[in-house]
C-alpha positions, 0 to 999 in steps of 0.5 A: 432170855439170852441167846448165844451163837452156836452154829457154823459161820457161812457166807450168805449169797454172793452180794458184796456190800460196799458198807453193810450195816444193821442186820436184822432177823425177821422171825415171822418171815424167816428172813435176814434184812440189812442195808448197803449204805453206800449203794442205797440198797435194802437187802433181804436174804431168804434162807429157805430159797437161798435168794437175796432180794435187793431194793434200791432206794433214792436216799442214803439210809443206814438201817431197816428195822421191824415194826409190829406190822408184817412187812412194814419197816422203819428206815433210818435215812439222811432224810429222816425216819421213814415207813416202808412197805416191803410188799408194795414194790411201787410205794415210796417210803412215808416220812415219819419225822425229819432228820435232826436239825442239829445234825448238819455234816452227818449221816445216819449210822447204827440203829436199833429198837429199844426194849421200850419199843422206841427207835434209837439211831446214831449220826456220824461225821460224813468224813469220819473224823470230827465228833459231830455225831450223836445218839437220838431216840424216836418214840411212838407219838414223837414228831422229832427225834430227841438227842440223847448224847453227842460229841461222837465220831463213829457211833456204833453198837447199841445194847440194853442191859439193866435199864441202861443203854451201852454203845461204842464210838468206833473212833 
């Protein structure tokens, strides 16, 4: 089923990200999650209360994605793929797999969950100028991400259609 935007555009709170990325709507909690890559912040907007919660994290990360467990998120970071429990304010994220070994000189960027439940994420040149980045897939049971494509400069915009994945290189 396809969903099309059909409402007015409005500002969400007064938080201004330096580099906002990867908004995800959580139907269960009726909240919007996104990250501020440069300020190392995980943000969550609760429309019913018109409140934005902020969680500072110790590492650079580019996405927070939903899992099947309530309040448990996957974080895509420069350390690797992390598991984060939103409702445990004291808990540190748990490392599921390290950042790709072949991704030196890059940082994570775009990320999304594929129709098969695997996590796809991109890496990009820290300086946004060289084609050092790529696309990686991390599936349940994997211990390391698998490189799916390379030679990307600023990899963005994942979409699946008819058993194919589509993406863009913003450069």
